[in-house]
C-alpha positions as CSV (number, residue, x, y, z in Angstrom):
1,M,83.3,140.1,138.7
2,S,83.3,137.1,141.0
3,G,80.0,135.3,141.2
4,T,78.9,136.4,137.7
5,Q,78.4,134.0,134.9
6,M,80.6,134.3,131.9
7,E,78.7,135.3,128.6
8,R,79.0,132.9,125.8
9,R,80.6,134.5,122.7
10,R,79.1,134.0,119.3
11,S,81.1,133.6,116.2
12,L,80.9,136.3,113.6
13,F,80.0,133.5,111.1
14,P,77.0,131.7,112.5
15,D,76.8,127.9,112.0
16,L,74.6,126.7,109.1
17,T,72.3,125.1,111.8
18,D,71.6,128.6,113.0
19,W,70.4,129.6,109.6
20,F,68.9,126.3,108.5
21,G,68.1,124.7,111.7
22,A,65.1,122.5,112.4
23,G,62.8,125.4,112.7
24,F,63.7,126.7,109.3
25,P,60.6,126.7,107.0
26,G,62.7,124.7,104.4
27,F,62.6,124.1,100.7
28,P,61.2,120.9,99.1
29,G,63.8,118.3,99.5
30,W,65.8,120.2,102.0
31,R,65.0,117.5,104.6
32,P,63.6,114.2,103.7
33,A,59.9,114.0,104.1
34,L,60.2,111.1,106.6
35,G,62.6,113.0,108.8
36,T,65.5,110.6,108.2
37,H,68.8,111.7,109.8
38,L,72.3,110.8,108.4
39,I,74.4,108.5,110.5
40,P,78.0,109.7,111.2
41,I,80.3,107.2,109.7
42,E,83.9,106.5,108.8
43,V,85.1,103.9,106.3
44,T,88.7,102.4,106.2
45,R,90.4,99.8,104.0
46,T,93.0,97.5,105.4
47,D,94.3,94.2,103.8
48,G,91.4,93.7,101.5
49,T,88.7,94.4,104.1
50,Y,86.5,97.5,104.2
51,T,85.5,98.5,107.6
52,L,82.5,100.9,108.1
53,R,82.1,102.3,111.7
54,A,78.9,104.1,112.4
55,E,78.1,106.3,115.5
56,M,74.8,105.0,116.8
57,P,74.5,105.4,120.6
58,G,71.5,104.5,122.6
59,L,70.2,101.8,120.2
60,D,69.5,98.1,120.6
61,P,71.3,96.6,117.7
62,E,69.1,93.5,117.6
63,K,65.8,95.5,117.6
64,D,66.6,98.9,116.1
65,V,69.4,98.4,113.5
66,E,69.1,96.8,110.0
67,I,72.0,96.3,107.6
68,T,71.2,95.5,103.9
69,V,73.3,94.8,100.9
70,D,72.4,95.4,97.2
71,G,75.2,94.8,94.8
72,D,78.0,97.2,95.8
73,M,75.8,99.3,98.2
74,L,75.9,98.8,101.9
75,T,73.0,100.5,103.8
76,V,72.7,100.9,107.6
77,S,69.3,101.9,108.9
78,A,68.0,102.4,112.3
79,E,64.9,103.6,114.2
80,H,65.3,105.4,117.6
81,T,61.9,106.0,119.3
82,E,61.3,108.7,121.8
83,S,60.1,107.9,125.2
84,T,56.8,109.4,126.4
85,E,58.1,111.0,129.5
86,D,58.0,114.9,129.5
87,K,61.3,116.5,129.1
88,D,62.4,120.1,129.9
89,H,65.1,119.9,127.2
90,S,66.4,117.4,124.8
91,E,69.0,117.4,122.1
92,F,68.7,113.7,121.3
93,R,67.7,112.7,117.8
94,Y,64.7,110.5,117.4
95,G,63.2,109.0,114.3
96,S,64.8,107.2,111.3
97,F,68.5,107.1,110.7
98,R,70.1,105.9,107.4
99,R,73.3,105.8,105.7
100,S,74.5,104.1,102.4
101,V,78.0,103.5,101.2
102,R,79.0,102.3,97.8
103,L,82.0,100.0,97.8
104,P,84.3,99.5,94.8
105,G,82.9,96.1,94.0
106,Q,80.2,93.5,94.6
107,I,79.8,92.8,98.2
108,P,80.3,89.1,98.9
109,T,77.4,86.9,100.3
110,E,79.7,85.4,102.9
111,G,82.2,86.8,105.4
112,V,80.5,90.1,106.1
113,E,80.6,90.7,109.9
114,A,78.8,93.3,112.1
115,A,79.3,94.1,115.8
116,Y,77.9,96.7,118.1
117,E,79.9,97.9,121.1
118,D,79.9,101.1,123.2
119,G,77.4,102.9,120.7
120,I,79.6,102.2,117.6
121,L,78.4,99.7,114.9
122,T,81.3,98.1,113.1
123,V,80.7,96.3,109.7
124,R,83.6,94.5,108.1
125,V,83.3,93.5,104.4
126,P,86.0,91.3,102.8
127,M,86.6,92.5,99.3
128,E,88.3,90.6,96.5
129,A,91.7,92.1,95.4
130,E,91.2,94.8,92.7
131,P,92.7,94.0,89.3
132,P,96.1,95.7,88.8
133,A,95.7,99.3,87.5
134,G,97.4,100.6,84.4
135,R,98.5,99.0,81.2
136,R,98.9,95.2,80.9
137,S,99.9,92.8,78.2
138,I,97.8,89.7,77.5
139,P,99.6,86.9,75.9
140,V,98.2,85.4,72.8
141,K,98.2,81.6,72.5
142,R,97.9,79.3,69.5
143,P,95.5,76.4,69.5
144,P,97.1,73.1,69.9
145,Q,98.2,71.5,66.5
146,E,96.4,68.4,65.4
147,T,98.7,65.7,64.2
148,G,97.7,63.8,61.1
149,E,97.7,60.0,61.1
């Protein structure tokens, strides 16, 4: 058996991409009409700061990436254009990329920071402390008494 190439084994349960891949005729709404791809993200919360990390390799953050805020919604959009050179094979994704994340409160107008390094976009959003959960007592106060002269 030396000198022969190993055969790649297939799973008994094919991936959904095998069934519903890019060549699948599709249902209305299965893929957005504009061909928008989801951006892989992770969101963490530490010490009152939400950090969104988005995997976006091969982009120029100053030209290709846009970050918008609307109330409590943070949206990352990008456009990756395909080069005109002929390719024998490509698994790169080209086109529009977009991801929106709803945070638990209004996103402040100041203090939001974004940085891009090694293909990872990192957005840090400082959030106000959440009100204490559970039952609370609210004290009732009397108005000040007027003194009669």
